[in-house]
MARGUVO-851421 format. One line per field, with one value per residue (C-alpha): residue in one letter; x, z, y. Coordinates in pm, 1 decimal. Last residue first. Example, Ala and Ser with C-alpha at 12.3 -4.5 7.8 and 13.67 -1.06 7.14 Angstrom:
% residues 2
resn: c(S; A)
X: c(1367.0; 1230.0)
Z: c(714.0; 780.0)
Y: c(-106.0; -450.0)
This chain:
% residues 475
resn: c(S; L; P; S; R; S; K; G; R; S; R; D; I; W; S; R; V; T; G; T; I; G; G; P; A; A; L; V; V; A; V; V; L; L; G; Y; L; L; N; P; A; N; N; T; I; Q; D; P; W; G; R; E; G; S; L; G; N; V; L; E; P; L; W; V; I; I; L; A; G; L; I; A; G; L; L; S; S; R; G; G; L; V; I; G; V; L; L; S; L; S; L; G; L; G; F; A; G; P; G; V; F; S; L; I; Q; A; F; V; A; G; A; L; A; A; F; L; S; S; V; V; F; A; S; V; K; S; G; S; P; S; I; G; V; V; A; A; A; I; P; D; D; R; V; A; K; W; V; R; G; Q; R; G; R; I; L; N; L; A; A; F; A; V; L; C; A; V; A; I; A; M; S; A; Q; W; R; E; I; I; F; G; T; D; F; S; D; T; I; G; S; P; N; L; G; P; D; L; G; A; D; V; S; P; D; V; S; P; E; V; A; P; D; A; S; E; L; G; L; D; G; G; N; S; F; D; D; L; T; L; L; D; G; E; T; L; L; D; E; T; A; L; T; A; N; P; D; S; S; A; D; V; G; Q; D; F; E; S; L; D; L; E; A; Y; Q; D; E; G; A; A; A; G; T; D; S; G; A; D; S; N; P; D; S; T; E; A; G; S; E; T; G; A; A; I; E; S; A; A; Y; G; G; A; P; Y; P; V; T; L; M; L; G; N; E; G; G; L; L; E; P; F; R; N; T; I; A; P; V; G; V; A; L; G; L; T; L; G; A; L; Y; P; G; K; L; R; A; A; L; G; G; V; I; G; G; I; L; I; G; G; L; G; A; F; V; M; S; W; V; A; N; W; E; W; G; F; I; P; V; T; Q; W; N; M; S; T; L; A; F; V; Y; G; G; V; A; M; L; A; G; N; G; L; S; V; Q; G; S; L; G; V; L; I; T; M; G; F; M; A; T; A; Y; M; A; V; L; A; L; Y; S; S; Y; L; P; D; I; N; N; N; L; L; L; L; L; L; W; V; V; G; V; I; V; A; H; W; V; I; R; N; G; P; F; T; R; L; K; Q; A; N; S; M; N; K; V; D; T; L; L; S; M)
X: c(2558.0; 2847.0; 3131.8; 3025.7; 2976.5; 3161.7; 3063.9; 3315.0; 3177.1; 3466.1; 3481.1; 3129.8; 3199.9; 3481.4; 3253.8; 2998.8; 3259.5; 3387.4; 3045.3; 2926.5; 3253.1; 3270.3; 3200.0; 3511.3; 3714.9; 4065.0; 4102.6; 3757.3; 3793.4; 4072.5; 4007.6; 3707.5; 3879.2; 4184.4; 3896.3; 3718.9; 3991.9; 4089.3; 3738.7; 3772.5; 4077.5; 3944.2; 3804.4; 4093.5; 4360.0; 4253.1; 4180.0; 4502.1; 4583.1; 4630.3; 4782.6; 4465.1; 4208.9; 4314.1; 4261.6; 3908.3; 3767.0; 3898.4; 3731.0; 3420.7; 3438.8; 3499.8; 3161.1; 2900.3; 2978.9; 3079.6; 2794.5; 2599.0; 2821.7; 2728.4; 2402.5; 2406.3; 2646.7; 2358.2; 2048.5; 2312.8; 2392.9; 2651.7; 2824.4; 2956.3; 3234.8; 3059.8; 2739.9; 2878.4; 3101.6; 2807.2; 2598.7; 2918.3; 2929.4; 2570.5; 2615.8; 2920.8; 2743.1; 2527.6; 2251.1; 2287.5; 2452.6; 2112.4; 1918.3; 1663.6; 1667.8; 1529.5; 1833.1; 1680.1; 1360.8; 1515.3; 1712.3; 1433.2; 1227.9; 1568.4; 1551.7; 1200.7; 1319.1; 1561.2; 1387.5; 1141.0; 1395.3; 1558.9; 1229.8; 1152.1; 1492.8; 1445.7; 1133.4; 1259.0; 1580.5; 1338.2; 1098.3; 1402.8; 1492.2; 1161.2; 1144.6; 959.1; 1239.2; 1419.5; 1430.6; 1633.3; 1858.4; 1949.4; 1945.4; 2212.2; 2345.2; 2169.0; 1834.5; 1823.6; 1939.8; 1625.1; 1382.5; 1492.6; 1428.6; 1073.6; 1019.7; 1049.9; 1375.0; 1488.2; 1091.7; 1046.4; 1343.1; 1323.4; 957.0; 1083.5; 1374.3; 1192.7; 945.3; 1274.0; 1426.6; 1157.5; 1096.2; 1463.3; 1476.4; 1163.0; 1315.7; 1650.4; 1512.9; 1299.6; 1613.6; 1795.1; 1531.0; 1504.9; 1213.5; 1223.3; 1119.7; 830.0; 690.8; 273.9; 384.6; 649.7; 403.0; 204.6; 503.2; 486.8; 122.0; -70.3; -266.2; 25.6; -3.7; 367.4; 558.3; 897.5; 881.6; 542.7; 567.8; 856.6; 702.1; 983.4; 1058.5; 1415.0; 1606.6; 1795.1; 2042.6; 2293.4; 2303.9; 2372.9; 2053.7; 1933.8; 2036.8; 2220.3; 2490.1; 2752.1; 2490.9; 2529.1; 2880.3; 3087.2; 2971.2; 3113.3; 3456.2; 3436.8; 3482.4; 3212.7; 3378.0; 3333.2; 3672.2; 3834.2; 3718.8; 3376.0; 3395.4; 3110.8; 3357.8; 3624.8; 3325.3; 3163.0; 3271.4; 3066.0; 3279.1; 2987.5; 2777.9; 2401.4; 2410.4; 2559.5; 2314.5; 2464.8; 2251.2; 2175.6; 1786.1; 1680.5; 1431.0; 1287.6; 1168.9; 821.8; 639.6; 340.5; 499.4; 560.2; 200.3; 141.3; 429.1; 296.7; -98.8; 55.3; 245.9; -104.9; -259.6; -43.6; -66.6; -447.0; -498.0; -232.4; -357.7; -715.9; -654.3; -504.9; -428.4; -324.0; 27.4; 91.4; -150.4; 36.2; 339.6; 210.0; 41.7; 338.0; 488.1; 167.2; 173.9; 462.8; 332.9; 514.1; 502.0; 291.4; 389.2; 326.1; 687.0; 857.8; 739.4; 952.6; 1008.4; 1164.1; 1399.7; 1419.1; 1732.4; 1959.2; 2120.0; 1773.3; 1464.6; 1286.2; 946.1; 1105.8; 1445.9; 1325.9; 1614.1; 1873.7; 1702.1; 1751.2; 2115.0; 2040.0; 1865.8; 2156.7; 2489.7; 2349.9; 2117.7; 2401.6; 2602.8; 2310.6; 2293.2; 2723.2; 2694.8; 2450.9; 2683.8; 2962.8; 2840.9; 2463.8; 2202.4; 1850.8; 1685.8; 1842.5; 1588.6; 1287.8; 1434.2; 1486.3; 1123.7; 1021.4; 1263.7; 1106.8; 739.2; 837.9; 1021.0; 739.7; 523.4; 775.0; 778.2; 373.2; 394.8; 638.3; 468.4; 167.2; 309.8; 433.6; 59.8; -202.4; -565.2; -811.2; -970.0; -968.0; -938.4; -594.4; -491.9; -521.8; -300.4; -58.3; 225.0; 485.5; 449.1; 422.6; 699.0; 947.3; 888.8; 856.6; 1207.1; 1312.7; 1164.2; 1373.1; 1676.3; 1731.0; 1701.4; 1979.0; 2187.6; 2074.7; 2234.6; 2567.7; 2402.2; 2524.3; 2317.2; 2349.9; 2019.9; 2076.6; 2379.2; 2366.7; 1964.0; 1819.0; 2158.1; 2134.7; 1775.5; 1878.1; 2170.0; 1900.5; 1735.2; 2078.9; 2175.9; 1874.9; 1936.0; 2278.5; 2219.6; 1950.8; 2229.5; 2440.3; 2217.3; 2137.2; 2495.1; 2527.7; 2192.5; 2355.5; 2260.6; 1963.0; 1632.1; 1830.2; 1912.6; 1570.9; 1444.6; 1692.3; 1618.2; 1233.2; 1324.1; 1559.5; 1239.7; 1005.6; 1194.7; 1286.2; 923.5; 784.6; 1005.0; 885.9; 555.9; 640.8; 785.6; 490.4; 280.2; 260.9; 278.0; 550.3; 688.0; 336.5; 307.5; 610.1; 540.8; 179.0; 361.3; 601.9; 316.0; 148.2; 452.6; 494.2; 130.5; 171.9; 480.9; 300.5; -15.1)
Z: c(-2532.2; -2640.6; -2423.9; -2592.0; -2314.7; -2251.4; -1954.0; -1681.1; -1389.8; -1325.2; -1704.8; -1647.7; -1345.5; -1569.1; -1872.9; -1666.4; -1526.4; -1867.5; -2012.6; -1702.1; -1710.0; -2116.4; -2348.8; -2573.6; -2269.1; -2368.5; -2685.6; -2697.2; -2337.4; -2352.3; -2702.2; -2477.5; -2171.0; -2375.2; -2569.2; -2281.4; -2055.1; -2364.3; -2314.6; -1964.6; -1987.1; -2240.2; -2012.5; -1700.9; -1968.2; -2121.2; -1754.5; -1641.5; -1382.6; -1035.9; -885.3; -624.8; -823.3; -1155.7; -952.4; -815.6; -1137.7; -1321.4; -1087.7; -1144.2; -1474.6; -1457.2; -1205.7; -1427.9; -1715.1; -1505.5; -1313.6; -1612.0; -1760.1; -1439.4; -1512.6; -1868.7; -1808.2; -1539.0; -1852.0; -2005.1; -2372.4; -2432.1; -2122.5; -1858.3; -2110.9; -2450.7; -2314.3; -2151.4; -2457.3; -2661.0; -2406.8; -2404.2; -2781.9; -2805.9; -2532.9; -2686.0; -3036.1; -2890.4; -2691.0; -2392.6; -2639.5; -2858.9; -2581.7; -2311.1; -1984.8; -1589.4; -1604.0; -1419.2; -1601.1; -1946.6; -1865.6; -1769.1; -2066.3; -2267.6; -2091.5; -2175.6; -2563.4; -2527.8; -2361.7; -2710.4; -2953.2; -2824.6; -2862.5; -3182.9; -3329.6; -3189.2; -3346.8; -3708.2; -3648.9; -3579.9; -3867.5; -4105.8; -4035.5; -4041.7; -3856.7; -4037.9; -3985.5; -4321.3; -4203.0; -3900.8; -4066.2; -4295.7; -3990.4; -3842.4; -3484.0; -3450.9; -3602.6; -3345.3; -3064.3; -3141.4; -3204.0; -2873.3; -2686.8; -2839.5; -2706.0; -2357.4; -2127.0; -2300.2; -2342.9; -1998.3; -1857.2; -2091.8; -1958.3; -1607.9; -1677.5; -1820.9; -1490.3; -1283.8; -1483.0; -1487.1; -1107.0; -1047.1; -1237.0; -1055.6; -725.9; -820.1; -874.8; -597.8; -407.1; -550.3; -494.2; -102.5; 39.1; 406.9; 416.6; 270.0; 130.3; 207.5; 560.1; 472.2; 498.1; 806.9; 1039.7; 919.4; 1094.4; 935.2; 1166.3; 1188.0; 791.4; 628.4; 602.5; 718.2; 1043.2; 1112.8; 1105.6; 1364.1; 1601.1; 1788.7; 2164.8; 2182.0; 2394.3; 2701.1; 2778.9; 2546.1; 2794.6; 2571.4; 2665.6; 2555.8; 2175.9; 2027.9; 1848.2; 2122.7; 2408.7; 2259.0; 2319.8; 2156.0; 1791.4; 1825.1; 1975.6; 1618.7; 1476.2; 1270.0; 1029.3; 1166.7; 1327.1; 1013.9; 859.7; 620.2; 421.2; 487.5; 709.7; 433.7; 178.1; -111.7; -437.9; -727.3; -1066.3; -1264.9; -1099.3; -1174.8; -1247.0; -905.5; -701.1; -369.4; -50.1; 47.9; -48.1; 33.0; 289.6; -17.8; -220.7; -144.4; -329.6; -509.3; -848.2; -803.4; -866.0; -1135.3; -1313.9; -1290.5; -1405.9; -1704.0; -1812.7; -1738.1; -1925.9; -2207.9; -2219.4; -2205.3; -2606.7; -2632.4; -2331.7; -2459.6; -2505.3; -2154.2; -2019.1; -2398.2; -2345.6; -2039.9; -2050.4; -2380.7; -2169.1; -1900.0; -2104.0; -2308.8; -1981.9; -1924.1; -2285.0; -2210.0; -1960.7; -1608.5; -1573.1; -1365.1; -1098.6; -728.7; -653.3; -781.1; -923.7; -1260.2; -1500.6; -1824.3; -2012.1; -2384.5; -2604.9; -2625.9; -2950.4; -3112.3; -2879.9; -3016.1; -3149.7; -3248.7; -3321.4; -3609.5; -3822.5; -3530.5; -3354.8; -3651.5; -3550.3; -3288.9; -3520.7; -3726.9; -3556.4; -3387.5; -3722.5; -3927.3; -3714.3; -3719.8; -4048.5; -4063.8; -3803.3; -4051.2; -4350.2; -4160.1; -4070.1; -4188.2; -4371.4; -4511.9; -4184.1; -4124.3; -4320.6; -4137.9; -3790.4; -3837.9; -3911.8; -3686.6; -3417.4; -3507.1; -3420.0; -3105.3; -2959.5; -3015.2; -2823.8; -2571.2; -2530.3; -2550.2; -2227.4; -2062.1; -2123.6; -1940.3; -1666.4; -1629.3; -1615.4; -1840.5; -1701.1; -1890.0; -2214.9; -2361.2; -2709.3; -2635.5; -2283.9; -2126.5; -2071.8; -2348.9; -2412.6; -2162.0; -2091.2; -2431.6; -2591.5; -2282.1; -2319.5; -2695.3; -2701.5; -2415.9; -2609.5; -2973.2; -2754.8; -2660.7; -3002.9; -3039.2; -2794.6; -2935.7; -3263.6; -3244.1; -3303.5; -3429.3; -3477.8; -3300.9; -3222.8; -2838.9; -2765.5; -2978.9; -3006.1; -2700.7; -2470.5; -2635.2; -2522.1; -2146.7; -2210.8; -2202.7; -1882.0; -1747.1; -1809.0; -1662.8; -1371.2; -1348.8; -1371.6; -1073.3; -842.6; -900.3; -800.1; -509.9; -416.9; -381.2; -179.5; 62.3; 134.6; 347.7; 105.3; -157.0; -31.4; 58.8; -263.5; -450.4; -170.7; -277.8; -662.4; -615.3; -406.0; -681.0; -969.6; -833.3; -772.6; -1093.4; -1249.1; -1049.3; -1152.5; -1494.3; -1506.3; -1330.6; -1625.6; -1844.6; -1560.2; -1623.2; -1282.6; -1133.8; -1343.1; -1222.1; -850.2; -878.4; -1055.7; -771.5; -494.4; -680.3; -700.6; -271.5; -239.9; -428.6; -251.7; 75.0; 20.1)
Y: c(2812.7; 3018.3; 2881.6; 2528.3; 2265.8; 1963.7; 1759.5; 1571.2; 1770.3; 1978.7; 2056.0; 2170.8; 2407.8; 2521.3; 2576.3; 2749.3; 2992.5; 3074.8; 3136.5; 3357.7; 3596.4; 3648.6; 3285.8; 3376.5; 3399.4; 3415.0; 3593.6; 3745.5; 3847.3; 3996.0; 4165.7; 4304.8; 4409.0; 4596.0; 4790.7; 4864.8; 4968.6; 5221.6; 5361.2; 5401.9; 5589.2; 5866.9; 6085.3; 6051.8; 6094.3; 6415.8; 6555.5; 6517.2; 6241.7; 6376.3; 6026.7; 5984.4; 6176.4; 5980.9; 5671.3; 5759.8; 5877.5; 5538.7; 5328.4; 5527.9; 5500.2; 5117.1; 5097.4; 5146.5; 5001.2; 4626.4; 4660.9; 4639.9; 4357.2; 4161.6; 4187.6; 4100.7; 3809.3; 3701.0; 3720.9; 3465.0; 3381.7; 3676.8; 3678.6; 3971.7; 4108.3; 4060.4; 4212.7; 4500.4; 4556.6; 4607.6; 4795.7; 5027.2; 5070.6; 5155.9; 5433.7; 5596.3; 5636.3; 5874.2; 5839.4; 6132.8; 6358.3; 6357.5; 6483.1; 6380.1; 6499.6; 6429.3; 6240.2; 5943.1; 6000.4; 6008.4; 5648.2; 5505.7; 5591.7; 5475.8; 5135.1; 5039.5; 5157.6; 4931.4; 4647.6; 4696.4; 4706.7; 4363.1; 4210.8; 4333.2; 4251.9; 3946.0; 3896.3; 3967.7; 3755.6; 3443.2; 3532.2; 3584.7; 3231.2; 3064.6; 2763.1; 2446.9; 2184.6; 2233.1; 2598.0; 2539.4; 2284.2; 2576.7; 2833.7; 2625.4; 2733.1; 3084.8; 2942.2; 2678.2; 2913.8; 3168.4; 2908.3; 2720.0; 3071.1; 3115.4; 2749.7; 2892.0; 2927.8; 3232.6; 3377.4; 3322.4; 3451.7; 3757.3; 3839.1; 3810.4; 3996.0; 4292.7; 4308.0; 4319.7; 4594.4; 4795.7; 4753.1; 4802.8; 5129.8; 5265.3; 5173.5; 5350.1; 5684.6; 5691.0; 5596.5; 5894.8; 6135.7; 6065.1; 6166.6; 6184.6; 6540.8; 6481.8; 6812.9; 6928.4; 7026.9; 7295.9; 7577.3; 7467.4; 7566.4; 7929.6; 7933.8; 8264.7; 8456.4; 8735.7; 8747.4; 8761.4; 9098.1; 8904.7; 9171.3; 9145.2; 8760.6; 8760.4; 8947.2; 9110.9; 9102.7; 9136.7; 8874.3; 8958.3; 8694.4; 8887.4; 9198.4; 9492.0; 9655.7; 9996.4; 9993.8; 10289.0; 10084.0; 10219.9; 10052.6; 9718.0; 9651.1; 9381.7; 9470.6; 9817.9; 9691.5; 9451.8; 9829.2; 10012.6; 10310.2; 10698.2; 10686.3; 10624.3; 10918.0; 10977.8; 11294.1; 11551.4; 11778.2; 11826.5; 11986.0; 11705.3; 11905.7; 12069.1; 12088.5; 11933.9; 12209.1; 12148.6; 11781.6; 11723.2; 11889.8; 11907.4; 11942.9; 11613.0; 11597.2; 11250.4; 11412.0; 11616.8; 11298.7; 11331.2; 11096.7; 11225.4; 11232.7; 10843.8; 10765.2; 11058.5; 10908.6; 10562.9; 10650.1; 10859.3; 10517.2; 10325.9; 10569.4; 10562.4; 10188.0; 10181.7; 10125.4; 9871.1; 9687.4; 9681.7; 9313.4; 9270.1; 8891.7; 8808.2; 8829.6; 8765.7; 8466.9; 8338.7; 8321.9; 8153.8; 7915.2; 7853.0; 7733.8; 7531.9; 7416.8; 7202.8; 6988.1; 6925.9; 6565.1; 6309.8; 6124.1; 6177.1; 6100.6; 6321.3; 6582.9; 6561.8; 6852.5; 6697.4; 6909.2; 6862.8; 6836.1; 7118.7; 6978.3; 7001.4; 7008.1; 6718.3; 6904.8; 7262.6; 7156.4; 6911.0; 6801.6; 6796.0; 6591.8; 6354.8; 6327.8; 6143.3; 5867.4; 5856.5; 5750.1; 5464.2; 5372.9; 5402.6; 5136.3; 4917.5; 4901.3; 4865.9; 4575.7; 4397.6; 4452.2; 4343.0; 3994.7; 3916.0; 4101.1; 3952.4; 3986.0; 4345.2; 4532.4; 4343.1; 4362.0; 4748.4; 4791.8; 4578.9; 4754.8; 5088.3; 4982.0; 4763.9; 5072.4; 5306.4; 5090.1; 5061.6; 5419.6; 5411.4; 5197.5; 5385.9; 5700.9; 5530.9; 5435.5; 5816.0; 5954.5; 6041.7; 6077.2; 5828.0; 5956.2; 5589.8; 5697.2; 5831.9; 5870.4; 6211.4; 6499.1; 6438.3; 6746.0; 6657.2; 6288.8; 6229.2; 6396.0; 6265.0; 5891.2; 5885.2; 6053.3; 5838.2; 5524.5; 5616.2; 5694.1; 5383.5; 5239.3; 5459.5; 5267.8; 4937.6; 5046.5; 4874.7; 4511.7; 4192.7; 3892.2; 3526.9; 3505.3; 3363.9; 3586.4; 3901.5; 3980.2; 3802.4; 3901.0; 4263.1; 4256.2; 4193.5; 4430.7; 4717.4; 4638.2; 4564.5; 4889.4; 5055.4; 4839.3; 4963.2; 5314.7; 5268.0; 5079.4; 5397.3; 5634.6; 5433.8; 5408.0; 5787.3; 5798.4; 5589.5; 5220.1; 5077.8; 5156.1; 5018.2; 4713.8; 4626.8; 4739.7; 4489.5; 4181.0; 4244.1; 4233.4; 3941.5; 3752.8; 3869.3; 3759.3; 3437.8; 3328.2; 3492.7; 3241.7; 2979.6; 3045.7; 3098.7; 2733.6; 2606.6; 2734.3; 2436.9; 2155.3; 1932.0; 1992.6; 1927.3; 1611.9; 1456.6; 1567.0; 1397.7; 1072.0; 1084.9; 1098.8; 806.6; 572.1; 645.4; 582.4; 233.5; 159.8; 211.4; 22.9)
């Protein structure tokens, strides 16, 4: 009887493991635990480190897409920074100019801007993916490189809409959500212009009234007896000039009687109503002015919490794609596109889908970047950003989400390391600014030659060797 019970329990456990939604549940649990741990870490570290954590989460979000595009699909991309620019600009334009959700009429907030940024990334990713599906090798790299150079330059063609070289500034009222609409500033200017439709007709009257108002002032008390305009050669008398004895000294401040005060005793405090001196309403309680402000709010922690939330959601989606059927399709096309086509897999469709997913993740990362900077501009999404993403995914590991996280850590940590060394050794600014790029290049060459699978790929190959297994470093 016990044997039958054990067999039945094993059968139930096997069914639980093979349940279609079991993988999604486990992935949700893993991502949820990581999310909570990161939030706990964010609330117990210095705000400076919270800003670093926000950047790491933002880079990781973009490099999750690089993992799918470069690692699983086997394509080369030098333009994911431009795809981040698409998300950043869509986020900025929608949040600044839209007050309600189209069609539905719901109140607009930052979440809707993130949704539309993702939709913009999907649209551009589909277009670029369709063009790149027939290309490979240096031709594909050239296409994505042109994307990285061309998209930020488009802002100069539409300066009124996209801000040109100066970009667009976001006024973020943390943490309530929502962004300052562009018509607020425009409305202020237009209100100043249209507040009085008869301003031209009444300008003379206003000027005359102003002159009459100043004419009523009695300025005789300011007459010093000397009119310099009537006599240019007029000079002050000797007794009117200041002497050394007329200047205040420290002894004057130590003795209140010399300054005309009734008491010099510091223990005696003058009874002065601060509301009267400040020109405030005596019935107003000044302490209530700051009640609406949250003194415990720290913007760096808010930014880190927002970036962590987006990164965890993207990681959950990427984890299910990689571990599911679509991930196997990408790997099959990467390893042998002809064999994949024989079994009914479309190589071009696989490549387009990889570009679309990667563009979606990059656009979301760009929207997060816009909120961290409170600014979007061509300088923030230049070619250097695309190269940094590629370097990070190569160093961390092309086929692993953990490698994307390690690559994000390297991208954020390496410039800070260089800045610390330059401060200690007194390096000039030119060396300090270019040293991270030099180190990136050296690290990429070293990784390609010594560890083609990056950090995570090399560690996994070592573990497999110790177990007597063999694995491709790129798998």
